[in-house]
C-alpha positions as CSV (number, residue, x, y, z in Angstrom):
1,X,-32.2,-9.9,74.3
2,X,-34.2,-8.0,72.2
3,X,-35.7,-7.8,69.4
4,X,-34.0,-4.8,68.4
5,X,-30.7,-5.7,69.6
6,X,-30.5,-8.8,67.0
7,X,-32.5,-6.4,64.3
8,X,-28.8,-4.4,65.1
9,X,-26.4,-7.2,65.6
10,X,-28.0,-8.1,62.0
11,X,-27.5,-4.6,60.4
12,X,-23.7,-4.3,61.8
13,X,-23.2,-7.7,60.1
14,X,-25.2,-7.5,56.5
15,X,-23.0,-4.3,56.4
16,X,-19.6,-6.1,57.3
17,X,-20.6,-8.4,54.7
18,X,-21.3,-5.6,52.2
19,X,-17.6,-3.2,53.2
20,X,-16.1,-6.5,53.0
21,X,-16.5,-7.4,49.7
22,X,-17.1,-3.5,48.5
23,X,-12.8,-3.4,49.8
24,X,-12.5,-6.9,47.9
25,X,-13.8,-5.0,44.8
26,X,-12.3,-2.0,45.6
27,X,-8.9,-4.3,45.7
28,X,-9.9,-5.7,42.1
29,X,-10.2,-2.6,40.3
30,X,-7.4,-0.8,41.4
31,X,-5.1,-4.4,40.1
32,X,-7.1,-3.5,36.7
33,X,-6.6,0.2,36.7
34,X,-2.5,-0.3,37.1
35,X,-2.6,-3.5,34.4
36,X,-3.9,-0.3,32.0
37,X,-2.0,2.2,33.6
38,X,0.8,-0.2,32.6
39,X,-0.3,-1.5,29.1
40,X,-0.6,2.8,28.1
41,X,2.2,2.9,29.3
42,X,3.9,0.6,26.9
43,X,1.6,0.9,24.3
44,X,3.0,5.1,24.4
45,X,6.6,3.2,24.3
46,X,5.5,1.4,21.4
47,X,4.0,3.2,19.4
48,X,6.6,6.1,19.7
49,X,8.7,4.4,17.3
50,X,6.0,3.5,15.2
51,X,4.4,6.5,14.7
52,X,8.2,7.7,13.7
53,X,9.3,4.9,11.4
54,X,5.9,5.3,10.0
55,X,6.7,9.6,9.3
56,X,10.1,8.4,7.8
57,X,8.3,5.4,4.9
58,X,5.3,8.0,4.3
59,X,8.2,11.1,3.5
60,X,10.5,8.2,1.9
61,X,7.0,7.5,0.2
62,X,6.6,11.6,-1.1
63,X,10.0,11.2,-2.6
64,X,9.8,8.2,-4.5
65,X,6.0,10.2,-6.2
66,X,7.5,13.7,-6.9
67,X,10.1,10.8,-9.0
68,X,7.9,9.1,-10.9
69,X,5.3,12.6,-11.5
70,X,9.2,13.8,-13.4
71,X,9.5,10.6,-15.1
72,X,5.7,10.8,-16.7
73,X,6.8,14.3,-17.6
74,X,9.2,13.4,-19.3
75,X,8.2,10.4,-20.9
76,X,4.6,12.5,-22.1
77,X,7.5,15.4,-23.3
78,X,9.4,13.0,-25.3
79,X,5.9,10.9,-26.5
80,X,5.0,14.1,-28.0
81,X,8.3,15.1,-29.4
82,X,8.2,11.5,-31.8
83,X,4.4,11.9,-32.1
84,X,6.0,15.3,-34.1
85,X,9.2,12.9,-35.8
86,X,6.1,11.0,-37.2
87,X,4.4,13.1,-38.7
88,X,6.6,15.7,-40.6
89,X,8.6,12.1,-41.8
90,X,5.0,10.9,-42.9
91,X,4.5,14.5,-44.3
92,X,8.0,14.9,-46.1
93,X,8.6,11.4,-47.4
94,X,5.0,10.3,-47.5
95,X,3.7,12.4,-50.4
96,X,7.0,11.1,-52.8
97,X,7.6,7.5,-51.8
98,X,3.1,6.8,-52.9
99,X,4.3,8.7,-56.2
100,X,7.5,7.1,-57.1
101,X,6.1,3.2,-56.0
102,X,2.6,3.8,-57.7
103,X,5.5,5.0,-60.7
104,X,6.8,1.6,-60.6
105,X,3.9,-0.2,-60.3
106,X,3.1,1.4,-63.7
107,X,6.2,0.4,-65.1
108,X,5.9,-3.0,-64.1
109,X,2.1,-2.7,-65.2
110,X,3.7,-1.7,-68.5
111,X,6.2,-4.0,-68.4
112,X,4.2,-7.3,-68.3
113,X,2.0,-6.3,-71.1
114,X,4.8,-6.0,-73.4
115,X,5.5,-10.0,-72.3
116,X,1.9,-11.0,-72.5
117,X,1.6,-9.1,-76.5
118,X,4.6,-11.0,-77.8
119,X,3.4,-14.2,-76.1
120,X,1.0,-14.6,-78.9
121,X,-1.5,-12.6,-76.7
122,X,-2.5,-14.3,-74.0
123,X,-1.9,-13.2,-70.7
124,X,-0.4,-15.6,-67.8
125,X,-3.1,-17.9,-65.1
126,X,-3.3,-15.7,-62.7
127,X,-5.7,-16.7,-59.4
128,X,-8.3,-14.4,-58.9
129,X,-9.4,-14.0,-54.9
130,X,-11.6,-12.1,-53.1
131,X,-10.3,-10.4,-49.8
132,X,-12.3,-10.0,-47.8
133,X,-12.0,-7.6,-44.5
134,X,-7.5,-8.4,-45.1
135,X,-8.2,-11.8,-45.5
136,X,-7.8,-14.4,-49.0
137,X,-11.0,-15.8,-49.8
138,X,-10.5,-19.4,-52.0
139,X,-12.0,-20.0,-55.7
140,X,-14.0,-22.5,-54.8
141,X,-15.3,-20.5,-50.7
142,X,-16.2,-18.4,-53.4
143,X,-18.3,-19.9,-55.9
144,X,-19.9,-21.0,-52.4
145,X,-21.4,-17.5,-51.1
146,X,-22.3,-16.0,-54.7
147,X,-24.7,-19.6,-54.6
């Protein structure tokens, strides 16, 4: 055997091994492609019902939002009606009620002064309190604030 024949045999063996590796790789690639095809088919079979269910849910949500919009419009109308009624009542009864309250206060003051005159001219002793932002301050604290 000559060197050329040995080189030819080595090249033939190399090509046989290379083709064997390529055949194994192609076989595995074919298996992966079959598994991928099956997986895509399964996902498609499961995705279609899920998409239909999602579509139904979105339609239901849209219906509920339409109902909420209608309720919000009704509440806004009721609120504006209540505001109009409140201003009407305040206009109609506010002035006369203030006048009646003022008259009653004047009558009470007048009757109170008449009692003081009959008791010797000394008005009854009342404690004076300062009002600060809706609160009353006792006299002892008021003295501290002045000093």
